[in-house]
PQR file with spaces between the fields and no chain letter, atoms N, CA, C, O and H, PARSE charges and radii, in Angstrom:
ATOM       1  N    MET     1     170.020   54.531  -42.106 -0.4000 1.5000
ATOM       2  CA   MET     1     170.475   53.651  -41.058 -0.0000 2.0000
ATOM       3  C    MET     1     169.302   52.915  -40.421  0.5500 1.7000
ATOM       4  O    MET     1     169.359   51.694  -40.274 -0.5500 1.4000
ATOM       5  N    PHE     2     168.237   53.624  -40.037 -0.4000 1.5000
ATOM       6  CA   PHE     2     167.093   52.997  -39.378 -0.0000 2.0000
ATOM       7  C    PHE     2     166.506   51.899  -40.255  0.5500 1.7000
ATOM       8  O    PHE     2     166.259   50.789  -39.785 -0.5500 1.4000
ATOM       9  H    PHE     2     168.191   54.616  -40.156  0.4000 1.0000
ATOM      10  N    ASP     3     166.284   52.209  -41.527 -0.4000 1.5000
ATOM      11  CA   ASP     3     165.661   51.228  -42.428 -0.0000 2.0000
ATOM      12  C    ASP     3     166.490   49.958  -42.554  0.5500 1.7000
ATOM      13  O    ASP     3     165.938   48.857  -42.556 -0.5500 1.4000
ATOM      14  H    ASP     3     166.485   53.111  -41.909  0.4000 1.0000
ATOM      15  N    ALA     4     167.801   50.097  -42.660 -0.4000 1.5000
ATOM      16  CA   ALA     4     168.670   48.930  -42.786 -0.0000 2.0000
ATOM      17  C    ALA     4     168.634   48.090  -41.511  0.5500 1.7000
ATOM      18  O    ALA     4     168.563   46.863  -41.577 -0.5500 1.4000
ATOM      19  H    ALA     4     168.249   50.992  -42.659  0.4000 1.0000
ATOM      20  N    MET     5     168.683   48.743  -40.357 -0.4000 1.5000
ATOM      21  CA   MET     5     168.624   48.023  -39.093 -0.0000 2.0000
ATOM      22  C    MET     5     167.263   47.349  -38.928  0.5500 1.7000
ATOM      23  O    MET     5     167.188   46.204  -38.482 -0.5500 1.4000
ATOM      24  H    MET     5     168.741   49.740  -40.303  0.4000 1.0000
ATOM      25  N    TYR     6     166.210   48.042  -39.278 -0.4000 1.5000
ATOM      26  CA   TYR     6     164.854   47.500  -39.168 -0.0000 2.0000
ATOM      27  C    TYR     6     164.726   46.233  -40.013  0.5500 1.7000
ATOM      28  O    TYR     6     164.182   45.227  -39.559 -0.5500 1.4000
ATOM      29  H    TYR     6     166.272   48.972  -39.640  0.4000 1.0000
ATOM      30  N    PHE     7     165.225   46.292  -41.232 -0.4000 1.5000
ATOM      31  CA   PHE     7     165.176   45.133  -42.122 -0.0000 2.0000
ATOM      32  C    PHE     7     166.007   43.984  -41.550  0.5500 1.7000
ATOM      33  O    PHE     7     165.563   42.836  -41.555 -0.5500 1.4000
ATOM      34  H    PHE     7     165.666   47.110  -41.601  0.4000 1.0000
ATOM      35  N    GLU     8     167.207   44.288  -41.059 -0.4000 1.5000
ATOM      36  CA   GLU     8     168.094   43.264  -40.508 -0.0000 2.0000
ATOM      37  C    GLU     8     167.468   42.582  -39.295  0.5500 1.7000
ATOM      38  O    GLU     8     167.674   41.387  -39.081 -0.5500 1.4000
ATOM      39  H    GLU     8     167.568   45.221  -41.055  0.4000 1.0000
ATOM      40  N    GLN     9     166.705   43.333  -38.500 -0.4000 1.5000
ATOM      41  CA   GLN     9     166.055   42.807  -37.304 -0.0000 2.0000
ATOM      42  C    GLN     9     164.660   42.266  -37.594  0.5500 1.7000
ATOM      43  O    GLN     9     163.950   41.867  -36.671 -0.5500 1.4000
ATOM      44  H    GLN     9     166.538   44.304  -38.673  0.4000 1.0000
ATOM      45  N    ASP    10     164.263   42.247  -38.843 -0.4000 1.5000
ATOM      46  CA   ASP    10     162.924   41.801  -39.235 -0.0000 2.0000
ATOM      47  C    ASP    10     161.843   42.621  -38.531  0.5500 1.7000
ATOM      48  O    ASP    10     160.740   42.135  -38.281 -0.5500 1.4000
ATOM      49  H    ASP    10     164.840   42.571  -39.593  0.4000 1.0000
ATOM      50  N    GLY    11     162.180   43.870  -38.219 -0.4000 1.5000
ATOM      51  CA   GLY    11     161.224   44.780  -37.612 -0.0000 2.0000
ATOM      52  C    GLY    11     160.932   44.518  -36.150  0.5500 1.7000
ATOM      53  O    GLY    11     160.052   45.161  -35.578 -0.5500 1.4000
ATOM      54  H    GLY    11     163.076   44.265  -38.422  0.4000 1.0000
ATOM      55  N    LYS    12     161.643   43.596  -35.532 -0.4000 1.5000
ATOM      56  CA   LYS    12     161.351   43.209  -34.149 -0.0000 2.0000
ATOM      57  C    LYS    12     162.352   43.810  -33.161  0.5500 1.7000
ATOM      58  O    LYS    12     163.524   44.009  -33.480 -0.5500 1.4000
ATOM      59  H    LYS    12     162.358   43.074  -35.996  0.4000 1.0000
ATOM      60  N    CYS    13     161.864   44.089  -31.968 -0.4000 1.5000
ATOM      61  CA   CYS    13     162.686   44.575  -30.864 -0.0000 2.0000
ATOM      62  C    CYS    13     163.743   43.538  -30.519  0.5500 1.7000
ATOM      63  O    CYS    13     163.440   42.348  -30.440 -0.5500 1.4000
ATOM      64  H    CYS    13     160.912   43.928  -31.709  0.4000 1.0000
ATOM      65  N    LEU    14     164.982   43.976  -30.314 -0.4000 1.5000
ATOM      66  CA   LEU    14     166.077   43.064  -29.985 -0.0000 2.0000
ATOM      67  C    LEU    14     166.013   42.518  -28.560  0.5500 1.7000
ATOM      68  O    LEU    14     166.724   41.566  -28.238 -0.5500 1.4000
ATOM      69  H    LEU    14     165.229   44.943  -30.379  0.4000 1.0000
ATOM      70  N    VAL    15     165.182   43.097  -27.711 -0.4000 1.5000
ATOM      71  CA   VAL    15     165.083   42.622  -26.331 -0.0000 2.0000
ATOM      72  C    VAL    15     163.920   41.648  -26.173  0.5500 1.7000
ATOM      73  O    VAL    15     164.129   40.509  -25.756 -0.5500 1.4000
ATOM      74  H    VAL    15     164.605   43.870  -27.973  0.4000 1.0000
ATOM      75  N    CYS    16     162.712   42.068  -26.494 -0.4000 1.5000
ATOM      76  CA   CYS    16     161.555   41.189  -26.285 -0.0000 2.0000
ATOM      77  C    CYS    16     161.290   40.275  -27.478  0.5500 1.7000
ATOM      78  O    CYS    16     160.591   39.270  -27.349 -0.5500 1.4000
ATOM      79  H    CYS    16     162.542   42.994  -26.832  0.4000 1.0000
ATOM      80  N    LEU    17     161.841   40.617  -28.624 -0.4000 1.5000
ATOM      81  CA   LEU    17     161.671   39.839  -29.862 -0.0000 2.0000
ATOM      82  C    LEU    17     160.218   39.677  -30.270  0.5500 1.7000
ATOM      83  O    LEU    17     159.880   38.779  -31.041 -0.5500 1.4000
ATOM      84  H    LEU    17     162.408   41.433  -28.729  0.4000 1.0000
ATOM      85  N    ASP    18     159.362   40.543  -29.753 -0.4000 1.5000
ATOM      86  CA   ASP    18     157.931   40.418  -30.002 -0.0000 2.0000
ATOM      87  C    ASP    18     157.337   41.657  -30.662  0.5500 1.7000
ATOM      88  O    ASP    18     156.687   41.567  -31.704 -0.5500 1.4000
ATOM      89  H    ASP    18     159.637   41.272  -29.126  0.4000 1.0000
ATOM      90  N    LYS    19     157.564   42.801  -30.051 -0.4000 1.5000
ATOM      91  CA   LYS    19     156.953   44.041  -30.530 -0.0000 2.0000
ATOM      92  C    LYS    19     157.785   44.673  -31.638  0.5500 1.7000
ATOM      93  O    LYS    19     158.947   44.327  -31.852 -0.5500 1.4000
ATOM      94  H    LYS    19     158.091   42.874  -29.205  0.4000 1.0000
ATOM      95  N    GLU    20     157.148   45.611  -32.337 -0.4000 1.5000
ATOM      96  CA   GLU    20     157.825   46.305  -33.425 -0.0000 2.0000
ATOM      97  C    GLU    20     158.912   47.226  -32.887  0.5500 1.7000
ATOM      98  O    GLU    20     158.700   47.952  -31.916 -0.5500 1.4000
ATOM      99  H    GLU    20     156.204   45.892  -32.163  0.4000 1.0000
ATOM     100  N    ALA    21     160.069   47.189  -33.522 -0.4000 1.5000
ATOM     101  CA   ALA    21     161.202   48.041  -33.158 -0.0000 2.0000
ATOM     102  C    ALA    21     160.984   49.434  -33.726  0.5500 1.7000
ATOM     103  O    ALA    21     160.996   49.627  -34.942 -0.5500 1.4000
ATOM     104  H    ALA    21     160.241   46.599  -34.311  0.4000 1.0000
ATOM     105  N    THR    22     160.784   50.404  -32.842 -0.4000 1.5000
ATOM     106  CA   THR    22     160.493   51.771  -33.279 -0.0000 2.0000
ATOM     107  C    THR    22     161.462   52.805  -32.738  0.5500 1.7000
ATOM     108  O    THR    22     161.414   53.970  -33.133 -0.5500 1.4000
ATOM     109  H    THR    22     160.774   50.248  -31.855  0.4000 1.0000
ATOM     110  N    VAL    23     162.351   52.385  -31.829 -0.4000 1.5000
ATOM     111  CA   VAL    23     163.242   53.319  -31.144 -0.0000 2.0000
ATOM     112  C    VAL    23     164.698   52.923  -31.399  0.5500 1.7000
ATOM     113  O    VAL    23     165.060   51.751  -31.299 -0.5500 1.4000
ATOM     114  H    VAL    23     162.390   51.439  -31.508  0.4000 1.0000
ATOM     115  N    VAL    24     165.525   53.919  -31.731 -0.4000 1.5000
ATOM     116  CA   VAL    24     166.965   53.684  -31.890 -0.0000 2.0000
ATOM     117  C    VAL    24     167.589   53.748  -30.504  0.5500 1.7000
ATOM     118  O    VAL    24     167.615   54.808  -29.878 -0.5500 1.4000
ATOM     119  H    VAL    24     165.230   54.871  -31.813  0.4000 1.0000
ATOM     120  N    ASP    25     168.090   52.621  -30.026 -0.4000 1.5000
ATOM     121  CA   ASP    25     168.726   52.557  -28.708 -0.0000 2.0000
ATOM     122  C    ASP    25     170.204   52.876  -28.846  0.5500 1.7000
ATOM     123  O    ASP    25     170.854   52.470  -29.809 -0.5500 1.4000
ATOM     124  H    ASP    25     168.069   51.760  -30.535  0.4000 1.0000
ATOM     125  N    HIS    26     170.726   53.611  -27.867 -0.4000 1.5000
ATOM     126  CA   HIS    26     172.145   53.965  -27.896 -0.0000 2.0000
ATOM     127  C    HIS    26     172.719   53.990  -26.489  0.5500 1.7000
ATOM     128  O    HIS    26     171.987   54.124  -25.508 -0.5500 1.4000
ATOM     129  H    HIS    26     170.197   53.941  -27.085  0.4000 1.0000
ATOM     130  N    CYS    27     174.024   53.860  -26.403 -0.4000 1.5000
ATOM     131  CA   CYS    27     174.741   53.955  -25.137 -0.0000 2.0000
ATOM     132  C    CYS    27     174.845   55.429  -24.755  0.5500 1.7000
ATOM     133  O    CYS    27     175.308   56.244  -25.553 -0.5500 1.4000
ATOM     134  H    CYS    27     174.619   53.751  -27.199  0.4000 1.0000
ATOM     135  N    HIS    28     174.424   55.771  -23.554 -0.4000 1.5000
ATOM     136  CA   HIS    28     174.462   57.171  -23.129 -0.0000 2.0000
ATOM     137  C    HIS    28     175.876   57.648  -22.834  0.5500 1.7000
ATOM     138  O    HIS    28     176.134   58.852  -22.845 -0.5500 1.4000
ATOM     139  H    HIS    28     174.048   55.109  -22.906  0.4000 1.0000
ATOM     140  N    LYS    29     176.790   56.733  -22.572 -0.4000 1.5000
ATOM     141  CA   LYS    29     178.175   57.129  -22.308 -0.0000 2.0000
ATOM     142  C    LYS    29     178.947   57.377  -23.600  0.5500 1.7000
ATOM     143  O    LYS    29     179.620   58.398  -23.735 -0.5500 1.4000
ATOM     144  H    LYS    29     176.581   55.756  -22.563  0.4000 1.0000
ATOM     145  N    SER    30     178.852   56.443  -24.554 -0.4000 1.5000
ATOM     146  CA   SER    30     179.649   56.550  -25.778 -0.0000 2.0000
ATOM     147  C    SER    30     178.875   57.160  -26.944  0.5500 1.7000
ATOM     148  O    SER    30     179.472   57.676  -27.889 -0.5500 1.4000
ATOM     149  H    SER    30     178.305   55.613  -24.444  0.4000 1.0000
ATOM     150  N    GLY    31     177.544   57.101  -26.876 -0.4000 1.5000
ATOM     151  CA   GLY    31     176.719   57.572  -27.978 -0.0000 2.0000
ATOM     152  C    GLY    31     176.554   56.547  -29.082  0.5500 1.7000
ATOM     153  O    GLY    31     175.852   56.800  -30.061 -0.5500 1.4000
ATOM     154  H    GLY    31     177.058   56.683  -26.108  0.4000 1.0000
ATOM     155  N    ARG    32     177.194   55.387  -28.939 -0.4000 1.5000
ATOM     156  CA   ARG    32     177.144   54.338  -29.961 -0.0000 2.0000
ATOM     157  C    ARG    32     175.749   53.727  -30.047  0.5500 1.7000
ATOM     158  O    ARG    32     175.150   53.374  -29.031 -0.5500 1.4000
ATOM     159  H    ARG    32     177.764   55.182  -28.143  0.4000 1.0000
ATOM     160  N    VAL    33     175.243   53.607  -31.269 -0.4000 1.5000
ATOM     161  CA   VAL    33     173.940   52.975  -31.500 -0.0000 2.0000
ATOM     162  C    VAL    33     174.088   51.473  -31.303  0.5500 1.7000
ATOM     163  O    VAL    33     174.991   50.844  -31.856 -0.5500 1.4000
ATOM     164  H    VAL    33     175.730   53.893  -32.095  0.4000 1.0000
ATOM     165  N    ARG    34     173.170   50.902  -30.493 -0.4000 1.5000
ATOM     166  CA   ARG    34     173.211   49.471  -30.209 -0.0000 2.0000
ATOM     167  C    ARG    34     172.232   48.693  -31.064  0.5500 1.7000
ATOM     168  O    ARG    34     172.525   47.567  -31.466 -0.5500 1.4000
ATOM     169  H    ARG    34     172.436   51.412  -30.045  0.4000 1.0000
ATOM     170  N    GLY    35     171.088   49.262  -31.346 -0.4000 1.5000
ATOM     171  CA   GLY    35     170.082   48.557  -32.136 -0.0000 2.0000
ATOM     172  C    GLY    35     168.734   49.215  -31.985  0.5500 1.7000
ATOM     173  O    GLY    35     168.618   50.300  -31.414 -0.5500 1.4000
ATOM     174  H    GLY    35     170.849   50.176  -31.020  0.4000 1.0000
ATOM     175  N    LEU    36     167.707   48.551  -32.502 -0.4000 1.5000
ATOM     176  CA   LEU    36     166.349   49.060  -32.441 -0.0000 2.0000
ATOM     177  C    LEU    36     165.544   48.267  -31.420  0.5500 1.7000
ATOM     178  O    LEU    36     165.606   47.038  -31.376 -0.5500 1.4000
ATOM     179  H    LEU    36     167.801   47.670  -32.965  0.4000 1.0000
ATOM     180  N    LEU    37     164.788   48.996  -30.600 -0.4000 1.5000
ATOM     181  CA   LEU    37     163.957   48.388  -29.573 -0.0000 2.0000
ATOM     182  C    LEU    37     162.535   48.919  -29.679  0.5500 1.7000
ATOM     183  O    LEU    37     162.293   49.936  -30.329 -0.5500 1.4000
ATOM     184  H    LEU    37     164.738   49.994  -30.637  0.4000 1.0000
ATOM     185  N    CYS    38     161.600   48.233  -29.041 -0.4000 1.5000
ATOM     186  CA   CYS    38     160.260   48.793  -28.906 -0.0000 2.0000
ATOM     187  C    CYS    38     160.333   49.869  -27.821  0.5500 1.7000
ATOM     188  O    CYS    38     161.285   49.901  -27.042 -0.5500 1.4000
ATOM     189  H    CYS    38     161.797   47.407  -28.513  0.4000 1.0000
ATOM     190  N    ALA    39     159.351   50.730  -27.771 -0.4000 1.5000
ATOM     191  CA   ALA    39     159.369   51.829  -26.807 -0.0000 2.0000
ATOM     192  C    ALA    39     159.403   51.319  -25.366  0.5500 1.7000
ATOM     193  O    ALA    39     160.099   51.888  -24.525 -0.5500 1.4000
ATOM     194  H    ALA    39     158.578   50.703  -28.404  0.4000 1.0000
ATOM     195  N    GLY    40     158.660   50.260  -25.077 -0.4000 1.5000
ATOM     196  CA   GLY    40     158.613   49.725  -23.718 -0.0000 2.0000
ATOM     197  C    GLY    40     159.960   49.205  -23.261  0.5500 1.7000
ATOM     198  O    GLY    40     160.424   49.549  -22.174 -0.5500 1.4000
ATOM     199  H    GLY    40     158.094   49.799  -25.760  0.4000 1.0000
ATOM     200  N    CYS    41     160.589   48.383  -24.076 -0.4000 1.5000
ATOM     201  CA   CYS    41     161.907   47.825  -23.713 -0.0000 2.0000
ATOM     202  C    CYS    41     162.946   48.928  -23.611  0.5500 1.7000
ATOM     203  O    CYS    41     163.799   48.887  -22.724 -0.5500 1.4000
ATOM     204  H    CYS    41     160.212   48.104  -24.960  0.4000 1.0000
ATOM     205  N    ASN    42     162.894   49.904  -24.491 -0.4000 1.5000
ATOM     206  CA   ASN    42     163.858   50.998  -24.445 -0.0000 2.0000
ATOM     207  C    ASN    42     163.736   51.772  -23.136  0.5500 1.7000
ATOM     208  O    ASN    42     164.745   52.102  -22.514 -0.5500 1.4000
ATOM     209  H    ASN    42     162.202   49.938  -25.211  0.4000 1.0000
ATOM     210  N    GLY    43     162.518   52.059  -22.720 -0.4000 1.5000
ATOM     211  CA   GLY    43     162.309   52.783  -21.470 -0.0000 2.0000
ATOM     212  C    GLY    43     162.759   51.992  -20.258  0.5500 1.7000
ATOM     213  O    GLY    43     163.427   52.528  -19.373 -0.5500 1.4000
ATOM     214  H    GLY    43     161.698   51.790  -23.226  0.4000 1.0000
ATOM     215  N    HIS    44     162.396   50.718  -20.216 -0.4000 1.5000
ATOM     216  CA   HIS    44     162.792   49.869  -19.090 -0.0000 2.0000
ATOM     217  C    HIS    44     164.308   49.686  -19.036  0.5500 1.7000
ATOM     218  O    HIS    44     164.916   49.792  -17.971 -0.5500 1.4000
ATOM     219  H    HIS    44     161.853   50.283  -20.934  0.4000 1.0000
ATOM     220  N    LEU    45     164.907   49.414  -20.180 -0.4000 1.5000
ATOM     221  CA   LEU    45     166.347   49.218  -20.225 -0.0000 2.0000
ATOM     222  C    LEU    45     167.085   50.481  -19.793  0.5500 1.7000
ATOM     223  O    LEU    45     168.050   50.412  -19.031 -0.5500 1.4000
ATOM     224  H    LEU    45     164.414   49.328  -21.046  0.4000 1.0000
ATOM     225  N    GLY    46     166.635   51.618  -20.275 -0.4000 1.5000
ATOM     226  CA   GLY    46     167.259   52.889  -19.903 -0.0000 2.0000
ATOM     227  C    GLY    46     167.202   53.128  -18.413  0.5500 1.7000
ATOM     228  O    GLY    46     168.197   53.528  -17.809 -0.5500 1.4000
ATOM     229  H    GLY    46     165.851   51.674  -20.894  0.4000 1.0000
ATOM     230  N    TRP    47     166.040   52.885  -17.807 -0.4000 1.5000
ATOM     231  CA   TRP    47     165.903   53.072  -16.369 -0.0000 2.0000
ATOM     232  C    TRP    47     166.792   52.093  -15.617  0.5500 1.7000
ATOM     233  O    TRP    47     167.493   52.481  -14.683 -0.5500 1.4000
ATOM     234  H    TRP    47     165.232   52.560  -18.297  0.4000 1.0000
ATOM     235  N    MET    48     166.768   50.823  -16.020 -0.4000 1.5000
ATOM     236  CA   MET    48     167.564   49.807  -15.325 -0.0000 2.0000
ATOM     237  C    MET    48     169.057   50.109  -15.418  0.5500 1.7000
ATOM     238  O    MET    48     169.801   49.932  -14.453 -0.5500 1.4000
ATOM     239  H    MET    48     166.198   50.508  -16.779  0.4000 1.0000
ATOM     240  N    GLU    49     169.478   50.563  -16.582 -0.4000 1.5000
ATOM     241  CA   GLU    49     170.898   50.856  -16.783 -0.0000 2.0000
ATOM     242  C    GLU    49     171.333   52.054  -15.939  0.5500 1.7000
ATOM     243  O    GLU    49     172.375   52.007  -15.286 -0.5500 1.4000
ATOM     244  H    GLU    49     168.874   50.707  -17.365  0.4000 1.0000
ATOM     245  N    GLN    50     170.545   53.118  -15.949 -0.4000 1.5000
ATOM     246  CA   GLN    50     170.929   54.343  -15.241 -0.0000 2.0000
ATOM     247  C    GLN    50     170.811   54.219  -13.728  0.5500 1.7000
ATOM     248  O    GLN    50     171.544   54.884  -12.996 -0.5500 1.4000
ATOM     249  H    GLN    50     169.698   53.156  -16.480  0.4000 1.0000
ATOM     250  N    SER    51     169.903   53.380  -13.252 -0.4000 1.5000
ATOM     251  CA   SER    51     169.698   53.249  -11.811 -0.0000 2.0000
ATOM     252  C    SER    51     170.605   52.198  -11.179  0.5500 1.7000
ATOM     253  O    SER    51     170.677   52.094   -9.954 -0.5500 1.4000
ATOM     254  H    SER    51     169.308   52.840  -13.847  0.4000 1.0000
ATOM     255  N    GLY    52     171.292   51.424  -12.006 -0.4000 1.5000
ATOM     256  CA   GLY    52     172.124   50.349  -11.482 -0.0000 2.0000
ATOM     257  C    GLY    52     171.361   49.050  -11.304  0.5500 1.7000
ATOM     258  O    GLY    52     171.947   48.034  -10.931 -0.5500 1.4000
ATOM     259  H    GLY    52     171.234   51.509  -13.001  0.4000 1.0000
ATOM     260  N    ALA    53     170.063   49.069  -11.566 -0.4000 1.5000
ATOM     261  CA   ALA    53     169.237   47.878  -11.386 -0.0000 2.0000
ATOM     262  C    ALA    53     169.624   46.764  -12.352  0.5500 1.7000
ATOM     263  O    ALA    53     169.459   45.587  -12.030 -0.5500 1.4000
ATOM     264  H    ALA    53     169.587   49.895  -11.869  0.4000 1.0000
ATOM     265  N    LEU    54     170.127   47.111  -13.511 -0.4000 1.5000
ATOM     266  CA   LEU    54     170.514   46.087  -14.488 -0.0000 2.0000
ATOM     267  C    LEU    54     171.635   45.213  -13.936  0.5500 1.7000
ATOM     268  O    LEU    54     171.563   43.987  -14.020 -0.5500 1.4000
ATOM     269  H    LEU    54     170.260   48.066  -13.772  0.4000 1.0000
ATOM     270  N    ASP    55     172.656   45.826  -13.380 -0.4000 1.5000
ATOM     271  CA   ASP    55     173.767   45.062  -12.799 -0.0000 2.0000
ATOM     272  C    ASP    55     173.289   44.193  -11.642  0.5500 1.7000
ATOM     273  O    ASP    55     173.698   43.040  -11.515 -0.5500 1.4000
ATOM     274  H    ASP    55     172.714   46.822  -13.312  0.4000 1.0000
ATOM     275  N    ARG    56     172.420   44.750  -10.798 -0.4000 1.5000
ATOM     276  CA   ARG    56     171.896   43.975   -9.669 -0.0000 2.0000
ATOM     277  C    ARG    56     171.058   42.806  -10.160  0.5500 1.7000
ATOM     278  O    ARG    56     171.135   41.714   -9.597 -0.5500 1.4000
ATOM     279  H    ARG    56     172.087   45.688  -10.901  0.4000 1.0000
ATOM     280  N    ALA    57     170.264   43.014  -11.193 -0.4000 1.5000
ATOM     281  CA   ALA    57     169.430   41.942  -11.734 -0.0000 2.0000
ATOM     282  C    ALA    57     170.287   40.836  -12.335  0.5500 1.7000
ATOM     283  O    ALA    57     169.996   39.656  -12.138 -0.5500 1.4000
ATOM     284  H    ALA    57     170.201   43.901  -11.650  0.4000 1.0000
ATOM     285  N    LEU    58     171.335   41.199  -13.062 -0.4000 1.5000
ATOM     286  CA   LEU    58     172.223   40.197  -13.645 -0.0000 2.0000
ATOM     287  C    LEU    58     172.945   39.410  -12.559  0.5500 1.7000
ATOM     288  O    LEU    58     173.099   38.194  -12.672 -0.5500 1.4000
ATOM     289  H    LEU    58     171.572   42.158  -13.221  0.4000 1.0000
ATOM     290  N    ASP    59     173.385   40.093  -11.513 -0.4000 1.5000
ATOM     291  CA   ASP    59     174.020   39.406  -10.383 -0.0000 2.0000
ATOM     292  C    ASP    59     173.042   38.456   -9.707  0.5500 1.7000
ATOM     293  O    ASP    59     173.400   37.334   -9.349 -0.5500 1.4000
ATOM     294  H    ASP    59     173.260   41.080  -11.421  0.4000 1.0000
ATOM     295  N    TYR    60     171.830   38.903   -9.539 -0.4000 1.5000
ATOM     296  CA   TYR    60     170.780   38.105   -8.899 -0.0000 2.0000
ATOM     297  C    TYR    60     170.539   36.814   -9.671  0.5500 1.7000
ATOM     298  O    TYR    60     170.479   35.737   -9.078 -0.5500 1.4000
ATOM     299  H    TYR    60     171.539   39.814   -9.830  0.4000 1.0000
ATOM     300  N    VAL    61     170.403   36.915  -10.977 -0.4000 1.5000
ATOM     301  CA   VAL    61     170.151   35.742  -11.807 -0.0000 2.0000
ATOM     302  C    VAL    61     171.366   34.819  -11.813  0.5500 1.7000
ATOM     303  O    VAL    61     171.218   33.599  -11.736 -0.5500 1.4000
ATOM     304  H    VAL    61     170.452   37.790  -11.459  0.4000 1.0000
ATOM     305  N    ALA    62     172.564   35.391  -11.904 -0.4000 1.5000
ATOM     306  CA   ALA    62     173.780   34.588  -11.955 -0.0000 2.0000
ATOM     307  C    ALA    62     174.000   33.798  -10.664  0.5500 1.7000
ATOM     308  O    ALA    62     174.524   32.685  -10.695 -0.5500 1.4000
ATOM     309  H    ALA    62     172.685   36.382  -11.966  0.4000 1.0000
ATOM     310  N    GLU    63     173.600   34.374   -9.539 -0.4000 1.5000
ATOM     311  CA   GLU    63     173.782   33.713   -8.253 -0.0000 2.0000
ATOM     312  C    GLU    63     172.730   32.648   -7.993  0.5500 1.7000
ATOM     313  O    GLU    63     172.914   31.800   -7.120 -0.5500 1.4000
ATOM     314  H    GLU    63     173.175   35.279   -9.515  0.4000 1.0000
ATOM     315  N    GLY    64     171.633   32.679   -8.734 -0.4000 1.5000
ATOM     316  CA   GLY    64     170.569   31.697   -8.544 -0.0000 2.0000
ATOM     317  C    GLY    64     169.814   31.872   -7.250  0.5500 1.7000
ATOM     318  O    GLY    64     169.257   30.909   -6.724 -0.5500 1.4000
ATOM     319  H    GLY    64     171.484   33.369   -9.443  0.4000 1.0000
ATOM     320  N    VAL    65     169.784   33.087   -6.725 -0.4000 1.5000
ATOM     321  CA   VAL    65     169.047   33.371   -5.487 -0.0000 2.0000
ATOM     322  C    VAL    65     167.592   33.606   -5.829  0.5500 1.7000
ATOM     323  O    VAL    65     167.262   34.486   -6.624 -0.5500 1.4000
ATOM     324  H    VAL    65     170.237   33.869   -7.152  0.4000 1.0000
ATOM     325  N    TYR    66     166.721   32.810   -5.222 -0.4000 1.5000
ATOM     326  CA   TYR    66     165.281   32.947   -5.516 -0.0000 2.0000
ATOM     327  C    TYR    66     164.495   33.099   -4.253  0.5500 1.7000
ATOM     328  O    TYR    66     163.271   33.226   -4.298 -0.5500 1.4000
ATOM     329  H    TYR    66     166.989   32.095   -4.576  0.4000 1.0000
């Protein structure tokens, strides 16, 4: 599975599109694999998702509040 996903993603992280994808990212609620990320993006995304910061950040950007 990892090798096929890595090839499909050209070895790049699906979030930053820059660094090498080395981590299998998954949904903590369903267990479903979402894709491959670099370690940095995986850690940040996990924290943002679990703390609720991801939803707040998306709302912030959508509202255009700067």
